[in-house]
MARGU-195690 format. One record per residue (C-alpha): residue number from 1; residue in three letters; chain; x, y, z. Coordinates in steps of 0.1 Angstrom, whole numbers, plus 5000, padded with zeros to 4 digits. Each point is the difference from the previous one (the first is absolute). Example, Ala and Ser with C-alpha at 12.3 -4.5 7.8 and 13.67 -1.06 7.14 Angstrom:
! residues 2
<pt><n>1</n><res>ALA</res><chain>A</chain><xx>5123</xx><yy>4955</yy><zz>5078</zz></pt>
<pt><n>2</n><res>SER</res><chain>A</chain><xx>5014</xx><yy>5034</yy><zz>4993</zz></pt>
This chain:
! residues 200
<pt><n>1</n><res>UNK</res><chain>A</chain><xx>3112</xx><yy>4680</yy><zz>4313</zz></pt>
<pt><n>2</n><res>UNK</res><chain>A</chain><xx>4983</xx><yy>5030</yy><zz>5018</zz></pt>
<pt><n>3</n><res>UNK</res><chain>A</chain><xx>5017</xx><yy>5016</yy><zz>5029</zz></pt>
<pt><n>4</n><res>UNK</res><chain>A</chain><xx>4984</xx><yy>5003</yy><zz>5034</zz></pt>
<pt><n>5</n><res>UNK</res><chain>A</chain><xx>4984</xx><yy>5034</yy><zz>5006</zz></pt>
<pt><n>6</n><res>UNK</res><chain>A</chain><xx>5018</xx><yy>5024</yy><zz>5022</zz></pt>
<pt><n>7</n><res>UNK</res><chain>A</chain><xx>4987</xx><yy>5001</yy><zz>5036</zz></pt>
<pt><n>8</n><res>UNK</res><chain>A</chain><xx>4980</xx><yy>5030</yy><zz>5012</zz></pt>
<pt><n>9</n><res>UNK</res><chain>A</chain><xx>4997</xx><yy>5008</yy><zz>5037</zz></pt>
<pt><n>10</n><res>UNK</res><chain>A</chain><xx>4966</xx><yy>4991</yy><zz>5013</zz></pt>
<pt><n>11</n><res>UNK</res><chain>A</chain><xx>4986</xx><yy>4984</yy><zz>4968</zz></pt>
<pt><n>12</n><res>UNK</res><chain>A</chain><xx>4973</xx><yy>4974</yy><zz>5006</zz></pt>
<pt><n>13</n><res>UNK</res><chain>A</chain><xx>5016</xx><yy>4966</yy><zz>5006</zz></pt>
<pt><n>14</n><res>UNK</res><chain>A</chain><xx>4979</xx><yy>4979</yy><zz>4977</zz></pt>
<pt><n>15</n><res>UNK</res><chain>A</chain><xx>5016</xx><yy>5010</yy><zz>4966</zz></pt>
<pt><n>16</n><res>UNK</res><chain>A</chain><xx>5035</xx><yy>4990</yy><zz>5011</zz></pt>
<pt><n>17</n><res>UNK</res><chain>A</chain><xx>5027</xx><yy>5008</yy><zz>4975</zz></pt>
<pt><n>18</n><res>UNK</res><chain>A</chain><xx>4984</xx><yy>4985</yy><zz>4968</zz></pt>
<pt><n>19</n><res>UNK</res><chain>A</chain><xx>5001</xx><yy>5029</yy><zz>4975</zz></pt>
<pt><n>20</n><res>UNK</res><chain>A</chain><xx>4966</xx><yy>4991</yy><zz>4985</zz></pt>
<pt><n>21</n><res>UNK</res><chain>A</chain><xx>4984</xx><yy>4999</yy><zz>5035</zz></pt>
<pt><n>22</n><res>UNK</res><chain>A</chain><xx>5018</xx><yy>5031</yy><zz>5012</zz></pt>
<pt><n>23</n><res>UNK</res><chain>A</chain><xx>4989</xx><yy>5020</yy><zz>4968</zz></pt>
<pt><n>24</n><res>UNK</res><chain>A</chain><xx>4964</xx><yy>4988</yy><zz>5007</zz></pt>
<pt><n>25</n><res>UNK</res><chain>A</chain><xx>5002</xx><yy>5011</yy><zz>5036</zz></pt>
<pt><n>26</n><res>UNK</res><chain>A</chain><xx>5016</xx><yy>5034</yy><zz>4991</zz></pt>
<pt><n>27</n><res>UNK</res><chain>A</chain><xx>4978</xx><yy>5009</yy><zz>4970</zz></pt>
<pt><n>28</n><res>UNK</res><chain>A</chain><xx>4967</xx><yy>4982</yy><zz>5003</zz></pt>
<pt><n>29</n><res>UNK</res><chain>A</chain><xx>4990</xx><yy>4985</yy><zz>5033</zz></pt>
<pt><n>30</n><res>UNK</res><chain>A</chain><xx>4978</xx><yy>5023</yy><zz>5021</zz></pt>
<pt><n>31</n><res>UNK</res><chain>A</chain><xx>4995</xx><yy>5026</yy><zz>4972</zz></pt>
<pt><n>32</n><res>UNK</res><chain>A</chain><xx>4962</xx><yy>5008</yy><zz>4999</zz></pt>
<pt><n>33</n><res>UNK</res><chain>A</chain><xx>4984</xx><yy>4985</yy><zz>4969</zz></pt>
<pt><n>34</n><res>UNK</res><chain>A</chain><xx>4967</xx><yy>5013</yy><zz>4987</zz></pt>
<pt><n>35</n><res>UNK</res><chain>A</chain><xx>4999</xx><yy>4987</yy><zz>4964</zz></pt>
<pt><n>36</n><res>UNK</res><chain>A</chain><xx>4973</xx><yy>4973</yy><zz>4996</zz></pt>
<pt><n>37</n><res>UNK</res><chain>A</chain><xx>5021</xx><yy>4978</yy><zz>4977</zz></pt>
<pt><n>38</n><res>UNK</res><chain>A</chain><xx>5032</xx><yy>5003</yy><zz>5020</zz></pt>
<pt><n>39</n><res>UNK</res><chain>A</chain><xx>4981</xx><yy>4989</yy><zz>5031</zz></pt>
<pt><n>40</n><res>UNK</res><chain>A</chain><xx>4985</xx><yy>4971</yy><zz>4982</zz></pt>
<pt><n>41</n><res>UNK</res><chain>A</chain><xx>5035</xx><yy>4988</yy><zz>4989</zz></pt>
<pt><n>42</n><res>UNK</res><chain>A</chain><xx>5013</xx><yy>5002</yy><zz>5035</zz></pt>
<pt><n>43</n><res>UNK</res><chain>A</chain><xx>4971</xx><yy>4981</yy><zz>5015</zz></pt>
<pt><n>44</n><res>UNK</res><chain>A</chain><xx>5003</xx><yy>4972</yy><zz>4974</zz></pt>
<pt><n>45</n><res>UNK</res><chain>A</chain><xx>5038</xx><yy>4997</yy><zz>5006</zz></pt>
<pt><n>46</n><res>UNK</res><chain>A</chain><xx>4994</xx><yy>4999</yy><zz>5038</zz></pt>
<pt><n>47</n><res>UNK</res><chain>A</chain><xx>4976</xx><yy>4972</yy><zz>4993</zz></pt>
<pt><n>48</n><res>UNK</res><chain>A</chain><xx>5027</xx><yy>4981</yy><zz>4982</zz></pt>
<pt><n>49</n><res>UNK</res><chain>A</chain><xx>5024</xx><yy>5006</yy><zz>5029</zz></pt>
<pt><n>50</n><res>UNK</res><chain>A</chain><xx>4978</xx><yy>4979</yy><zz>5024</zz></pt>
<pt><n>51</n><res>UNK</res><chain>A</chain><xx>5022</xx><yy>4973</yy><zz>5015</zz></pt>
<pt><n>52</n><res>UNK</res><chain>A</chain><xx>5031</xx><yy>5015</yy><zz>4983</zz></pt>
<pt><n>53</n><res>UNK</res><chain>A</chain><xx>5023</xx><yy>5030</yy><zz>5006</zz></pt>
<pt><n>54</n><res>UNK</res><chain>A</chain><xx>4995</xx><yy>5034</yy><zz>4983</zz></pt>
<pt><n>55</n><res>UNK</res><chain>A</chain><xx>5035</xx><yy>4999</yy><zz>4985</zz></pt>
<pt><n>56</n><res>UNK</res><chain>A</chain><xx>4990</xx><yy>4969</yy><zz>4981</zz></pt>
<pt><n>57</n><res>UNK</res><chain>A</chain><xx>4971</xx><yy>5020</yy><zz>4984</zz></pt>
<pt><n>58</n><res>UNK</res><chain>A</chain><xx>5021</xx><yy>5031</yy><zz>4996</zz></pt>
<pt><n>59</n><res>UNK</res><chain>A</chain><xx>5026</xx><yy>4982</yy><zz>4979</zz></pt>
<pt><n>60</n><res>UNK</res><chain>A</chain><xx>4973</xx><yy>4987</yy><zz>4978</zz></pt>
<pt><n>61</n><res>UNK</res><chain>A</chain><xx>4979</xx><yy>5031</yy><zz>4997</zz></pt>
<pt><n>62</n><res>UNK</res><chain>A</chain><xx>5009</xx><yy>5008</yy><zz>4964</zz></pt>
<pt><n>63</n><res>UNK</res><chain>A</chain><xx>4992</xx><yy>4965</yy><zz>4990</zz></pt>
<pt><n>64</n><res>UNK</res><chain>A</chain><xx>4967</xx><yy>5003</yy><zz>5018</zz></pt>
<pt><n>65</n><res>UNK</res><chain>A</chain><xx>4993</xx><yy>5033</yy><zz>4981</zz></pt>
<pt><n>66</n><res>UNK</res><chain>A</chain><xx>5007</xx><yy>4983</yy><zz>4967</zz></pt>
<pt><n>67</n><res>UNK</res><chain>A</chain><xx>4979</xx><yy>4969</yy><zz>5008</zz></pt>
<pt><n>68</n><res>UNK</res><chain>A</chain><xx>4971</xx><yy>5021</yy><zz>5014</zz></pt>
<pt><n>69</n><res>UNK</res><chain>A</chain><xx>4997</xx><yy>5025</yy><zz>4972</zz></pt>
<pt><n>70</n><res>UNK</res><chain>A</chain><xx>5016</xx><yy>5028</yy><zz>5019</zz></pt>
<pt><n>71</n><res>UNK</res><chain>A</chain><xx>4975</xx><yy>4994</yy><zz>5028</zz></pt>
<pt><n>72</n><res>UNK</res><chain>A</chain><xx>4972</xx><yy>5015</yy><zz>4979</zz></pt>
<pt><n>73</n><res>UNK</res><chain>A</chain><xx>4970</xx><yy>4988</yy><zz>5019</zz></pt>
<pt><n>74</n><res>UNK</res><chain>A</chain><xx>4977</xx><yy>5002</yy><zz>4970</zz></pt>
<pt><n>75</n><res>UNK</res><chain>A</chain><xx>5022</xx><yy>4977</yy><zz>4980</zz></pt>
<pt><n>76</n><res>UNK</res><chain>A</chain><xx>5006</xx><yy>4976</yy><zz>5029</zz></pt>
<pt><n>77</n><res>UNK</res><chain>A</chain><xx>4962</xx><yy>4998</yy><zz>5006</zz></pt>
<pt><n>78</n><res>UNK</res><chain>A</chain><xx>4997</xx><yy>4985</yy><zz>4965</zz></pt>
<pt><n>79</n><res>UNK</res><chain>A</chain><xx>5026</xx><yy>4973</yy><zz>5006</zz></pt>
<pt><n>80</n><res>UNK</res><chain>A</chain><xx>4987</xx><yy>4965</yy><zz>4992</zz></pt>
<pt><n>81</n><res>UNK</res><chain>A</chain><xx>5012</xx><yy>4965</yy><zz>5001</zz></pt>
<pt><n>82</n><res>UNK</res><chain>A</chain><xx>5028</xx><yy>5005</yy><zz>4974</zz></pt>
<pt><n>83</n><res>UNK</res><chain>A</chain><xx>5013</xx><yy>5028</yy><zz>5021</zz></pt>
<pt><n>84</n><res>UNK</res><chain>A</chain><xx>4999</xx><yy>4979</yy><zz>5031</zz></pt>
<pt><n>85</n><res>UNK</res><chain>A</chain><xx>5020</xx><yy>4973</yy><zz>4982</zz></pt>
<pt><n>86</n><res>UNK</res><chain>A</chain><xx>5025</xx><yy>5026</yy><zz>4988</zz></pt>
<pt><n>87</n><res>UNK</res><chain>A</chain><xx>5004</xx><yy>5014</yy><zz>5035</zz></pt>
<pt><n>88</n><res>UNK</res><chain>A</chain><xx>5004</xx><yy>4965</yy><zz>5016</zz></pt>
<pt><n>89</n><res>UNK</res><chain>A</chain><xx>5029</xx><yy>4993</yy><zz>4975</zz></pt>
<pt><n>90</n><res>UNK</res><chain>A</chain><xx>5017</xx><yy>5034</yy><zz>5006</zz></pt>
<pt><n>91</n><res>UNK</res><chain>A</chain><xx>5031</xx><yy>4992</yy><zz>5022</zz></pt>
<pt><n>92</n><res>UNK</res><chain>A</chain><xx>5005</xx><yy>5038</yy><zz>5005</zz></pt>
<pt><n>93</n><res>UNK</res><chain>A</chain><xx>4971</xx><yy>5003</yy><zz>5024</zz></pt>
<pt><n>94</n><res>UNK</res><chain>A</chain><xx>4985</xx><yy>4980</yy><zz>5029</zz></pt>
<pt><n>95</n><res>UNK</res><chain>A</chain><xx>4982</xx><yy>4971</yy><zz>4983</zz></pt>
<pt><n>96</n><res>UNK</res><chain>A</chain><xx>4971</xx><yy>4995</yy><zz>5024</zz></pt>
<pt><n>97</n><res>UNK</res><chain>A</chain><xx>4966</xx><yy>4993</yy><zz>4984</zz></pt>
<pt><n>98</n><res>UNK</res><chain>A</chain><xx>4982</xx><yy>5014</yy><zz>5031</zz></pt>
<pt><n>99</n><res>UNK</res><chain>A</chain><xx>5020</xx><yy>5032</yy><zz>4999</zz></pt>
<pt><n>100</n><res>UNK</res><chain>A</chain><xx>4996</xx><yy>5004</yy><zz>4963</zz></pt>
<pt><n>101</n><res>UNK</res><chain>A</chain><xx>4963</xx><yy>4994</yy><zz>5002</zz></pt>
<pt><n>102</n><res>UNK</res><chain>A</chain><xx>4999</xx><yy>5025</yy><zz>5029</zz></pt>
<pt><n>103</n><res>UNK</res><chain>A</chain><xx>5017</xx><yy>5027</yy><zz>4979</zz></pt>
<pt><n>104</n><res>UNK</res><chain>A</chain><xx>4975</xx><yy>4995</yy><zz>4972</zz></pt>
<pt><n>105</n><res>UNK</res><chain>A</chain><xx>4971</xx><yy>5001</yy><zz>5025</zz></pt>
<pt><n>106</n><res>UNK</res><chain>A</chain><xx>5015</xx><yy>5031</yy><zz>5016</zz></pt>
<pt><n>107</n><res>UNK</res><chain>A</chain><xx>5001</xx><yy>5018</yy><zz>4967</zz></pt>
<pt><n>108</n><res>UNK</res><chain>A</chain><xx>4963</xx><yy>4993</yy><zz>4995</zz></pt>
<pt><n>109</n><res>UNK</res><chain>A</chain><xx>4993</xx><yy>5012</yy><zz>5036</zz></pt>
<pt><n>110</n><res>UNK</res><chain>A</chain><xx>5020</xx><yy>5032</yy><zz>4992</zz></pt>
<pt><n>111</n><res>UNK</res><chain>A</chain><xx>4978</xx><yy>5006</yy><zz>4969</zz></pt>
<pt><n>112</n><res>UNK</res><chain>A</chain><xx>4969</xx><yy>4997</yy><zz>5021</zz></pt>
<pt><n>113</n><res>UNK</res><chain>A</chain><xx>5014</xx><yy>5025</yy><zz>5025</zz></pt>
<pt><n>114</n><res>UNK</res><chain>A</chain><xx>5011</xx><yy>5024</yy><zz>4973</zz></pt>
<pt><n>115</n><res>UNK</res><chain>A</chain><xx>4965</xx><yy>5000</yy><zz>4985</zz></pt>
<pt><n>116</n><res>UNK</res><chain>A</chain><xx>4993</xx><yy>5026</yy><zz>5027</zz></pt>
<pt><n>117</n><res>UNK</res><chain>A</chain><xx>5025</xx><yy>5024</yy><zz>4983</zz></pt>
<pt><n>118</n><res>UNK</res><chain>A</chain><xx>5037</xx><yy>5010</yy><zz>5000</zz></pt>
<pt><n>119</n><res>UNK</res><chain>A</chain><xx>5016</xx><yy>4998</yy><zz>5034</zz></pt>
<pt><n>120</n><res>UNK</res><chain>A</chain><xx>4975</xx><yy>4974</yy><zz>5013</zz></pt>
<pt><n>121</n><res>UNK</res><chain>A</chain><xx>5027</xx><yy>4974</yy><zz>5007</zz></pt>
<pt><n>122</n><res>UNK</res><chain>A</chain><xx>5022</xx><yy>5026</yy><zz>5017</zz></pt>
<pt><n>123</n><res>UNK</res><chain>A</chain><xx>4971</xx><yy>5010</yy><zz>5021</zz></pt>
<pt><n>124</n><res>UNK</res><chain>A</chain><xx>4993</xx><yy>4964</yy><zz>5010</zz></pt>
<pt><n>125</n><res>UNK</res><chain>A</chain><xx>5035</xx><yy>4993</yy><zz>5012</zz></pt>
<pt><n>126</n><res>UNK</res><chain>A</chain><xx>5007</xx><yy>5033</yy><zz>5016</zz></pt>
<pt><n>127</n><res>UNK</res><chain>A</chain><xx>4967</xx><yy>5002</yy><zz>5019</zz></pt>
<pt><n>128</n><res>UNK</res><chain>A</chain><xx>5014</xx><yy>4977</yy><zz>5027</zz></pt>
<pt><n>129</n><res>UNK</res><chain>A</chain><xx>5021</xx><yy>5029</yy><zz>5013</zz></pt>
<pt><n>130</n><res>UNK</res><chain>A</chain><xx>4976</xx><yy>5028</yy><zz>4992</zz></pt>
<pt><n>131</n><res>UNK</res><chain>A</chain><xx>5019</xx><yy>5009</yy><zz>4968</zz></pt>
<pt><n>132</n><res>UNK</res><chain>A</chain><xx>5031</xx><yy>5012</yy><zz>5019</zz></pt>
<pt><n>133</n><res>UNK</res><chain>A</chain><xx>5033</xx><yy>4982</yy><zz>5005</zz></pt>
<pt><n>134</n><res>UNK</res><chain>A</chain><xx>5002</xx><yy>4984</yy><zz>5035</zz></pt>
<pt><n>135</n><res>UNK</res><chain>A</chain><xx>5033</xx><yy>5012</yy><zz>5014</zz></pt>
<pt><n>136</n><res>UNK</res><chain>A</chain><xx>5015</xx><yy>4972</yy><zz>5021</zz></pt>
<pt><n>137</n><res>UNK</res><chain>A</chain><xx>5027</xx><yy>5005</yy><zz>5027</zz></pt>
<pt><n>138</n><res>UNK</res><chain>A</chain><xx>5020</xx><yy>4968</yy><zz>4998</zz></pt>
<pt><n>139</n><res>UNK</res><chain>A</chain><xx>5034</xx><yy>5000</yy><zz>5017</zz></pt>
<pt><n>140</n><res>UNK</res><chain>A</chain><xx>5010</xx><yy>4964</yy><zz>4997</zz></pt>
<pt><n>141</n><res>UNK</res><chain>A</chain><xx>4993</xx><yy>4972</yy><zz>4976</zz></pt>
<pt><n>142</n><res>UNK</res><chain>A</chain><xx>4979</xx><yy>4982</yy><zz>5026</zz></pt>
<pt><n>143</n><res>UNK</res><chain>A</chain><xx>4977</xx><yy>5030</yy><zz>5002</zz></pt>
<pt><n>144</n><res>UNK</res><chain>A</chain><xx>4987</xx><yy>4994</yy><zz>4965</zz></pt>
<pt><n>145</n><res>UNK</res><chain>A</chain><xx>4968</xx><yy>4978</yy><zz>5000</zz></pt>
<pt><n>146</n><res>UNK</res><chain>A</chain><xx>4990</xx><yy>4974</yy><zz>4974</zz></pt>
<pt><n>147</n><res>UNK</res><chain>A</chain><xx>4965</xx><yy>5015</yy><zz>4999</zz></pt>
<pt><n>148</n><res>UNK</res><chain>A</chain><xx>4979</xx><yy>5027</yy><zz>5015</zz></pt>
<pt><n>149</n><res>UNK</res><chain>A</chain><xx>4964</xx><yy>5010</yy><zz>5006</zz></pt>
<pt><n>150</n><res>UNK</res><chain>A</chain><xx>5001</xx><yy>5020</yy><zz>4968</zz></pt>
<pt><n>151</n><res>UNK</res><chain>A</chain><xx>5014</xx><yy>4971</yy><zz>4980</zz></pt>
<pt><n>152</n><res>UNK</res><chain>A</chain><xx>4972</xx><yy>4978</yy><zz>5013</zz></pt>
<pt><n>153</n><res>UNK</res><chain>A</chain><xx>4975</xx><yy>5026</yy><zz>4989</zz></pt>
<pt><n>154</n><res>UNK</res><chain>A</chain><xx>5017</xx><yy>5003</yy><zz>4966</zz></pt>
<pt><n>155</n><res>UNK</res><chain>A</chain><xx>5000</xx><yy>4962</yy><zz>4995</zz></pt>
<pt><n>156</n><res>UNK</res><chain>A</chain><xx>4963</xx><yy>4999</yy><zz>5009</zz></pt>
<pt><n>157</n><res>UNK</res><chain>A</chain><xx>4992</xx><yy>5027</yy><zz>4975</zz></pt>
<pt><n>158</n><res>UNK</res><chain>A</chain><xx>5021</xx><yy>4984</yy><zz>4973</zz></pt>
<pt><n>159</n><res>UNK</res><chain>A</chain><xx>4984</xx><yy>4966</yy><zz>5005</zz></pt>
<pt><n>160</n><res>UNK</res><chain>A</chain><xx>4966</xx><yy>5015</yy><zz>4999</zz></pt>
<pt><n>161</n><res>UNK</res><chain>A</chain><xx>5008</xx><yy>5016</yy><zz>4967</zz></pt>
<pt><n>162</n><res>UNK</res><chain>A</chain><xx>5011</xx><yy>4965</yy><zz>4986</zz></pt>
<pt><n>163</n><res>UNK</res><chain>A</chain><xx>5038</xx><yy>5002</yy><zz>5004</zz></pt>
<pt><n>164</n><res>UNK</res><chain>A</chain><xx>5020</xx><yy>4969</yy><zz>5009</zz></pt>
<pt><n>165</n><res>UNK</res><chain>A</chain><xx>5034</xx><yy>4995</yy><zz>5017</zz></pt>
<pt><n>166</n><res>UNK</res><chain>A</chain><xx>4994</xx><yy>5031</yy><zz>5021</zz></pt>
<pt><n>167</n><res>UNK</res><chain>A</chain><xx>4999</xx><yy>4989</yy><zz>5036</zz></pt>
<pt><n>168</n><res>UNK</res><chain>A</chain><xx>5010</xx><yy>5023</yy><zz>5029</zz></pt>
<pt><n>169</n><res>UNK</res><chain>A</chain><xx>5038</xx><yy>4992</yy><zz>4997</zz></pt>
<pt><n>170</n><res>UNK</res><chain>A</chain><xx>5001</xx><yy>5005</yy><zz>4963</zz></pt>
<pt><n>171</n><res>UNK</res><chain>A</chain><xx>4979</xx><yy>5031</yy><zz>5004</zz></pt>
<pt><n>172</n><res>UNK</res><chain>A</chain><xx>5024</xx><yy>5014</yy><zz>5025</zz></pt>
<pt><n>173</n><res>UNK</res><chain>A</chain><xx>5031</xx><yy>4994</yy><zz>4978</zz></pt>
<pt><n>174</n><res>UNK</res><chain>A</chain><xx>4981</xx><yy>5017</yy><zz>4972</zz></pt>
<pt><n>175</n><res>UNK</res><chain>A</chain><xx>4992</xx><yy>5030</yy><zz>5023</zz></pt>
<pt><n>176</n><res>UNK</res><chain>A</chain><xx>5036</xx><yy>5003</yy><zz>5009</zz></pt>
<pt><n>177</n><res>UNK</res><chain>A</chain><xx>5012</xx><yy>4999</yy><zz>4965</zz></pt>
<pt><n>178</n><res>UNK</res><chain>A</chain><xx>4976</xx><yy>5025</yy><zz>4985</zz></pt>
<pt><n>179</n><res>UNK</res><chain>A</chain><xx>5003</xx><yy>5025</yy><zz>5028</zz></pt>
<pt><n>180</n><res>UNK</res><chain>A</chain><xx>4967</xx><yy>4995</yy><zz>5017</zz></pt>
<pt><n>181</n><res>UNK</res><chain>A</chain><xx>5020</xx><yy>4995</yy><zz>5031</zz></pt>
<pt><n>182</n><res>UNK</res><chain>A</chain><xx>5036</xx><yy>5014</yy><zz>5004</zz></pt>
<pt><n>183</n><res>UNK</res><chain>A</chain><xx>5018</xx><yy>4971</yy><zz>5016</zz></pt>
<pt><n>184</n><res>UNK</res><chain>A</chain><xx>5035</xx><yy>5011</yy><zz>4995</zz></pt>
<pt><n>185</n><res>UNK</res><chain>A</chain><xx>5018</xx><yy>5000</yy><zz>5033</zz></pt>
<pt><n>186</n><res>UNK</res><chain>A</chain><xx>5003</xx><yy>5034</yy><zz>5016</zz></pt>
<pt><n>187</n><res>UNK</res><chain>A</chain><xx>5038</xx><yy>4997</yy><zz>4996</zz></pt>
<pt><n>188</n><res>UNK</res><chain>A</chain><xx>4997</xx><yy>4994</yy><zz>4962</zz></pt>
<pt><n>189</n><res>UNK</res><chain>A</chain><xx>5005</xx><yy>5031</yy><zz>4978</zz></pt>
<pt><n>190</n><res>UNK</res><chain>A</chain><xx>4971</xx><yy>4988</yy><zz>4978</zz></pt>
<pt><n>191</n><res>UNK</res><chain>A</chain><xx>4975</xx><yy>5004</yy><zz>5029</zz></pt>
<pt><n>192</n><res>UNK</res><chain>A</chain><xx>5004</xx><yy>5038</yy><zz>4998</zz></pt>
<pt><n>193</n><res>UNK</res><chain>A</chain><xx>5000</xx><yy>4999</yy><zz>4962</zz></pt>
<pt><n>194</n><res>UNK</res><chain>A</chain><xx>4968</xx><yy>4980</yy><zz>4998</zz></pt>
<pt><n>195</n><res>UNK</res><chain>A</chain><xx>4984</xx><yy>5022</yy><zz>5027</zz></pt>
<pt><n>196</n><res>UNK</res><chain>A</chain><xx>5007</xx><yy>5031</yy><zz>4978</zz></pt>
<pt><n>197</n><res>UNK</res><chain>A</chain><xx>4985</xx><yy>4982</yy><zz>4969</zz></pt>
<pt><n>198</n><res>UNK</res><chain>A</chain><xx>4969</xx><yy>4991</yy><zz>5020</zz></pt>
<pt><n>199</n><res>UNK</res><chain>A</chain><xx>4994</xx><yy>5036</yy><zz>5010</zz></pt>
<pt><n>200</n><res>UNK</res><chain>A</chain><xx>4997</xx><yy>5011</yy><zz>4963</zz></pt>
């Protein structure tokens, strides 16, 4: 049985003391991501989170990676009915036909975007903030919105490119996770860390 993570003064409230959640908060959440495939993986996982909690997805992330060929979009784009049947039978992931179909569809949309060249998906998702991390100034949990004008713009761009499960709320969660917006509370040590990373 894993122990609760040690408290850190000012840390964002949402990760609690679950060691898996705390490690995600302390090492990944809010770090700027510019790799096309890593961004694809996060968008797909955020789509699977719809209606659930992120910790549910996080605990199953390795199972998702195994089931979805390491989130290689080119391989996922080739998934057929046998793969759908396999995925629907995989108890390690979220067995939603709509979300599985959405992931396959998103891989094909990613391919179309990437036909423009390396960095094309990155450019698509970062364009909503002018390719610079938006530094938020949240002091309390209640200050953090569920969506924003930028996430609505991103959701519109993604849908126009053929992506599914990418409404404004999912888009905003994605933006927070991959450092498009730095939504760590001002009191959280990671706010300063991610701000420094964004300046690189």
